C-alpha positions as CSV (number, residue, x, y, z in Angstrom):
1,X,-12.1,9.2,-20.3
2,X,-14.8,7.5,-18.4
3,X,-14.8,7.9,-14.6
4,X,-12.6,5.3,-12.9
5,X,-14.7,2.4,-11.2
6,X,-14.6,3.1,-7.6
7,X,-12.1,0.6,-5.7
8,X,-13.1,-1.9,-3.2
9,X,-12.6,0.0,0.0
10,X,-11.1,-1.7,2.9
11,X,-14.3,-1.9,4.7
12,X,-15.9,-3.3,2.0
13,X,-13.1,-6.3,1.9
14,X,-13.8,-6.9,5.7
15,X,-17.0,-7.3,5.3
16,X,-16.6,-9.5,2.6
17,X,-14.2,-11.7,4.6
18,X,-16.7,-11.7,7.5
19,X,-19.8,-13.0,5.3
20,X,-17.2,-15.7,4.1
21,X,-16.4,-16.7,7.4
22,X,-20.0,-16.8,9.0
23,X,-21.1,-19.0,6.0
24,X,-18.3,-21.4,6.5
25,X,-18.6,-21.2,10.6
26,X,-22.6,-22.3,9.7
27,X,-21.3,-25.0,7.3
28,X,-23.6,-23.7,4.5
29,X,-22.5,-23.8,0.7
30,X,-23.9,-21.1,-1.7
31,X,-26.7,-23.2,-2.9
32,X,-27.5,-23.7,0.7
33,X,-28.0,-19.9,1.3
34,X,-30.0,-19.8,-1.8
35,X,-32.6,-22.5,-0.5
36,X,-33.2,-20.7,2.6
37,X,-33.0,-16.8,1.5
38,X,-33.7,-16.6,-2.2
39,X,-30.4,-15.1,-2.5
40,X,-29.0,-16.3,-5.7
41,X,-25.5,-17.8,-5.8
42,X,-24.2,-15.4,-8.4
43,X,-25.0,-12.5,-6.0
44,X,-23.6,-14.1,-3.2
45,X,-20.5,-15.0,-5.0
46,X,-20.4,-11.2,-6.0
47,X,-20.6,-9.8,-2.3
48,X,-17.9,-12.4,-1.1
49,X,-15.6,-11.7,-3.6
50,X,-15.7,-7.8,-3.1
51,X,-17.5,-7.2,-6.4
52,X,-20.6,-5.8,-4.8
53,X,-21.5,-4.2,-2.1
54,X,-24.7,-5.9,-0.4
55,X,-28.1,-4.3,-0.1
56,X,-29.0,-4.0,3.4
57,X,-32.0,-6.2,3.1
58,X,-29.8,-8.7,1.8
59,X,-27.7,-8.3,4.5
60,X,-30.2,-8.5,7.1
61,X,-31.0,-11.6,5.4
62,X,-27.6,-13.4,5.7
63,X,-27.3,-12.2,9.4
64,X,-30.2,-13.9,10.4
65,X,-29.7,-17.2,8.6
66,X,-26.0,-17.1,10.4
67,X,-27.5,-16.2,13.4
68,X,-25.1,-12.9,14.3
69,X,-26.2,-11.1,17.2
70,X,-25.5,-8.0,18.8
71,X,-23.2,-6.1,19.3
72,X,-21.5,-8.2,15.8
73,X,-24.8,-7.4,14.1
74,X,-24.5,-3.7,14.4
75,X,-21.1,-3.4,13.6
76,X,-21.2,-5.3,10.5
77,X,-24.6,-3.1,9.5
78,X,-22.5,0.0,10.2
79,X,-19.3,-1.4,8.0
80,X,-21.8,-1.7,5.0
81,X,-23.2,1.3,5.6
82,X,-19.5,3.0,5.1
83,X,-18.5,0.8,2.8
84,X,-18.3,2.8,-0.3
85,X,-16.6,5.6,1.6
86,X,-13.3,6.9,-0.4
87,X,-12.5,10.2,1.0
88,X,-9.0,9.5,0.6
89,X,-9.2,9.1,-3.1
90,X,-11.4,12.1,-3.9
91,X,-8.7,14.3,-3.9
92,X,-6.9,12.3,-6.8
93,X,-7.1,12.2,-10.4
94,X,-9.4,10.0,-11.9
95,X,-7.0,9.3,-14.4
96,X,-5.0,7.1,-12.5
97,X,-4.7,3.2,-13.2
98,X,-7.0,1.2,-11.2
99,X,-4.2,-0.6,-9.6
100,X,-2.4,2.7,-8.4
101,X,-5.8,4.1,-6.9
102,X,-6.7,0.9,-5.1
103,X,-2.8,0.8,-3.6
104,X,-3.4,4.6,-2.4
105,X,-6.8,4.1,-1.1
106,X,-5.1,0.8,0.8
107,X,-2.2,3.0,2.2
108,X,-4.6,5.7,3.3
109,X,-6.2,3.3,5.6
110,X,-2.9,1.5,6.6
111,X,-1.8,2.0,9.9
112,X,1.7,1.0,9.2
113,X,3.9,-0.2,6.0
114,X,7.0,-2.5,5.8
115,X,8.5,-1.1,2.4
116,X,11.8,-2.6,0.6
117,X,13.2,-0.8,-2.6
118,X,15.8,-1.7,-4.5
119,X,15.9,1.0,-7.4
120,X,14.0,3.8,-6.4
121,X,13.8,5.8,-3.2
122,X,10.2,5.1,-1.2
123,X,7.5,7.3,-2.9
124,X,6.1,8.3,0.4
125,X,10.0,10.0,1.2
126,X,10.4,11.3,-2.4
127,X,11.1,15.3,-3.2
128,X,9.0,16.6,-6.1
129,X,12.3,17.2,-8.2
130,X,13.3,13.4,-7.5
131,X,9.8,12.1,-8.2
132,X,9.5,14.4,-11.7
133,X,13.0,13.1,-12.8
134,X,11.9,9.5,-12.1
135,X,8.7,10.0,-13.8
136,X,10.2,11.8,-17.0
137,X,12.8,9.0,-17.4
138,X,10.8,6.0,-16.7
139,X,7.6,6.5,-18.3
140,X,8.3,6.5,-21.7
141,X,5.6,8.5,-24.0
142,X,3.7,10.2,-21.1
143,X,2.9,13.8,-21.7
144,X,3.8,16.4,-19.4
145,X,0.6,16.7,-18.1
146,X,0.5,13.0,-17.2
147,X,3.7,13.4,-15.6
148,X,2.6,16.4,-13.5
149,X,-0.6,14.3,-12.5
150,X,1.8,11.8,-11.1
151,X,4.1,14.1,-9.5
152,X,1.2,15.7,-7.6
153,X,-0.3,12.5,-6.5
154,X,3.1,11.1,-5.1
155,X,3.5,14.2,-3.1
156,X,-0.3,14.3,-1.9
157,X,0.2,10.6,-1.0
158,X,2.7,11.8,1.7
159,X,-0.2,13.5,3.6
160,X,-0.5,10.2,5.5
161,X,2.1,11.5,7.6
162,X,-0.1,14.3,8.6
163,X,-3.0,12.4,10.0
164,X,-3.8,12.4,13.6
165,X,-2.2,9.1,14.0
166,X,0.5,9.4,11.3
167,X,1.3,6.4,9.0
168,X,4.2,4.3,10.2
169,X,6.7,3.5,7.8
170,X,9.6,1.2,8.0
171,X,11.9,1.6,4.7
172,X,14.7,-0.6,3.6
173,X,16.7,0.6,0.6
174,X,19.4,-0.5,-1.3
175,X,22.5,1.3,-1.2
176,X,22.2,1.1,-5.2
177,X,19.1,3.4,-4.8
178,X,21.1,6.1,-3.1
179,X,24.2,6.4,-5.5
180,X,21.9,6.8,-8.7
181,X,21.7,10.3,-9.6
182,X,18.2,10.4,-10.6
183,X,18.0,13.9,-12.1
184,X,21.5,14.8,-11.8
185,X,23.7,15.3,-8.3
186,X,21.9,18.6,-7.5
187,X,18.4,16.7,-7.0
188,X,20.0,13.7,-5.9
189,X,21.8,15.6,-3.0
190,X,18.4,17.5,-2.1
191,X,16.6,13.9,-2.4
192,X,19.4,12.6,0.1
193,X,19.0,15.7,2.4
194,X,15.3,14.9,2.7
195,X,15.4,11.3,3.3
196,X,18.2,11.8,6.3
197,X,15.6,14.6,7.6
198,X,12.8,12.1,7.2
199,X,14.8,9.6,9.0
200,X,14.3,11.7,12.0
201,X,10.7,11.4,12.3
202,X,9.3,9.1,15.0
203,X,6.8,7.7,12.8
204,X,9.6,6.8,9.8
205,X,12.4,4.4,10.3
206,X,15.1,4.2,7.5
207,X,17.7,1.6,7.1
208,X,20.2,1.2,4.0
209,X,21.0,-2.4,2.4
210,X,24.8,-1.8,2.0
211,X,26.8,-3.1,-0.9
212,X,29.3,-5.4,1.1
213,X,26.4,-7.6,2.1
214,X,26.5,-9.0,-1.3
215,X,23.4,-11.4,-2.4
216,X,20.0,-10.7,-0.5
217,X,16.2,-11.8,-0.6
218,X,15.5,-8.5,-1.7
219,X,17.2,-8.4,-4.9
220,X,14.1,-10.2,-6.6
221,X,12.3,-7.1,-6.6
222,X,10.8,-4.5,-4.5
223,X,7.7,-4.8,-2.2
224,X,5.4,-3.3,0.4
225,X,3.7,-5.0,3.3
226,X,0.7,-2.6,4.2
227,X,-0.3,-3.4,7.9
228,X,-3.8,-2.6,9.2
229,X,-5.6,-2.5,12.3
230,X,-6.5,-6.2,13.5
231,X,-9.9,-5.0,13.5
232,X,-10.2,-3.8,10.2
233,X,-8.5,-6.5,7.7
234,X,-5.7,-8.7,7.1
235,X,-2.5,-7.3,5.7
236,X,-1.8,-6.8,2.2
237,X,1.4,-7.2,-0.2
238,X,1.8,-5.0,-2.9
239,X,4.1,-5.7,-5.8
240,X,4.7,-3.0,-8.5
241,X,6.3,-4.4,-11.9
242,X,5.9,-3.3,-15.6
243,X,4.1,-6.4,-16.5
244,X,1.3,-5.6,-13.7
245,X,0.5,-4.5,-10.3
246,X,0.0,-7.6,-8.1
247,X,-1.8,-7.4,-4.5
248,X,-1.5,-10.4,-2.1
249,X,-3.6,-11.5,0.6
250,X,-3.5,-14.9,1.5
251,X,-1.8,-15.5,4.7
252,X,0.8,-18.0,3.3
253,X,2.0,-14.9,1.0
254,X,1.9,-12.4,3.8
255,X,3.6,-14.6,6.3
256,X,6.7,-15.2,3.3
257,X,6.8,-11.2,2.5
258,X,6.8,-10.2,6.0
259,X,9.7,-12.9,6.9
260,X,11.5,-11.6,4.0
261,X,11.2,-8.0,5.4
262,X,12.7,-9.1,8.8
263,X,15.6,-11.0,7.2
264,X,16.4,-8.0,5.3
265,X,16.2,-5.5,8.4
266,X,18.2,-8.2,10.2
267,X,20.8,-7.6,7.3
268,X,20.7,-3.7,6.8
269,X,22.7,-1.1,8.9
270,X,20.9,0.4,12.1
271,X,19.0,3.4,11.5
272,X,21.8,5.8,12.9
273,X,24.9,4.5,10.6
274,X,22.1,4.3,7.7
275,X,21.9,8.0,8.0
276,X,25.5,8.6,8.2
277,X,25.9,6.5,5.0
278,X,23.3,8.7,3.3
279,X,24.7,11.8,4.3
280,X,28.0,10.5,3.4
281,X,27.0,9.7,-0.1
282,X,25.6,13.4,-0.4
283,X,28.8,14.7,0.7
284,X,30.7,12.6,-2.3
285,X,28.1,13.7,-4.9
286,X,28.8,17.7,-3.6
287,X,32.6,16.8,-3.9
288,X,32.1,15.7,-7.3
289,X,30.2,18.4,-8.6
290,X,32.9,21.1,-7.1
């Protein structure tokens, strides 16, 4: 299998966004830039749409044209020099789908994630047995080796909690995902215990949407809002489906999904009551097994 092409890093996304902004503020079209720098429109388009990293001499020409001075100039040059760094992804298999690899890269650079799940438990909070059982039942036709790689990748992603500044996760889970015995009652009881323990960590907030609230906006599907430091890049919405994985970056989409999450947060049980419900479901499963 050929090596996966590197996914755009967060730094490259930010650099492209800054160059688009600078050209807009200068009131120039791509044709204007070509006339004054000989950088053709196709090259500039690729740079501004995160399809290519600008060569340093090209970047210098653009910064000169847009009148960028220090310290902004040095910041953008440093950003360009580091824009190919993907240290977080190097430990993951190259066989991963490009969209999943891109998500892992963003997840590794995010400062916080707002995650709503209706059918599965959040990937960052899954146990090995739960992750394997879910993969075996959901990925029809996958080999044991493929499933093992995906399980190892899912567990490896949880290293974001071990960073010097751990990722902050706010997860909202529908009660249905807690009661579905993925892997059987034994696997699920251990998963629920792990979930309750994770909720006690300072960097994790967990809420449950109980059955009795009825219909709610999250019923249309799971999603994650990846939030970055203000100086890094705009937030990103990630939606996973059987048809395709979507990354939404427009301000309108980010505001819409963030507002949906806020609505779900208001409907969900408070964290303490959520943990009580989780432990209660685990006890019910134990009683059924006995």
